[in-house]
Structure formats: C-alpha cells, structure tokens
Residue, then its C-alpha position, 0 to 999 in steps of 0.5 A: x262507758x268504761x273510763x280511762x285511768x292513768x298511772x305513771x307508766x300505764x294507761x288503762x282504757x277500754x279495749x277496741x276492736x282493732x286490739x283483737x289481733x294484739x290480744x290474740x298474739x299476746x294471750x296466745x302464748x301457751x305460758x299465758x294460758x298455763x299461768x291463768x285460769x281463764x285463757x284457753x290454748x290454743x287461742x283461736x281466731x275470733x276469740x279476742x273479737x268475741x271477748x272484746x265485744x262483751x266488755x261494754x255489756x259486762x260493764x253496764x250490767x256490773x258483771x265485769x269491768x275489763x281494761x286494756x293495759x297500755x304503756x303510756x309512752x308508746x301506746x303499746x297494748x301489753x295485757x289486760x286487767x279486770x274485775x270479774x265475778x262481781x256480786x253486789x259490792x264484791x269483785x275478783x281482781x285478775x290480770x295478764x300481761x304479755x310475756x315480753x313485758x314480764x318482770x317490769x312491775x306493770x301488773x303491780x302498777x295497774x292493780x294499784x290503779x284498778x283497786x283505787x278505781x274499784x273502791x272509789x269510783x266503781x262502788x266495790x267494798x270488797x275485792x279479792x284476788x287469787x293466783x295459781x300455785x304455779x304462778x308465784x309472780x302473780x302472788x307477789x303482785x297481789x301481796x304488793x298491793x296490800x292483800x293478805x295472803x290466805x291459804 
C-alpha cells in the first residue's frame, strides 16, 4: 500500500478515485501538457480515472510510485509527484503542479520529501530527474534538491 508522507506544508498521499475530477481540471490546462513529457492535451474524460486505477498495481510491481501532492492546511490537491521508469534500484523523479500553485516552492518541497522516501524506504540507490528545455523552473526544482546539472 502506498504510504502517506508529510513535510511542513504538504502531504503526499495515494490518489483516490474521487480525485479524478480535480486531476482532470488541473492537468487539463494546456500549459501543463506543454511543460511535461507525459500529460496529453486535451486531457479527456476518463483519463484521470484510468491513471489513478493503475497506481496501486504500479506500486506493488515496482513500476512506479505516484503520490497526490496536497496542501496540509487545506487538504487541497495541487498536483502529483512520482518515481517512474523504475528499474531495479533506479528511478526517475517527475512532478507537475497546477498552474494556480506555481512559484510557491511546492515541487521543491515535495521532491525533497520523495527523495528521502525513495532512498530510505523504497530502496532506490539512484534517482535521476529530467526537464524539458522550455521549463527552466522545473530545472531549478531539480538543482535545488541537489542534483548535478548534466547536458
């Protein structure tokens, strides 16, 4: 079962089926698709439900681990953070946050929490992260969490 994690401002928890409408609304913004590698636009009905339905299986099979990024104070779902492309003890850090929440340091905070989980509880020994050239803010999240910048 996917655990719950907490930082000062955020809670990382498993997604629930009732999160689907919020995921579709936030991830459905064209700019989110433009700034990520895996989010389609348009984000069609049923996509969020299908994605959420896969999470527990991915976790059990060590394919991916996906968390809902939630503001602790308000319990407001603001985005997602994950390890994907897990092979043995290596995983890829990825995240997205809804447009109204950009610029607040949420991805940096959530990434630090997930990295700690990945190394200390999930058994990863190597974690990497990438960002699109069009998304330098994501690059700053990565370097703020101690990743070396490689081209």
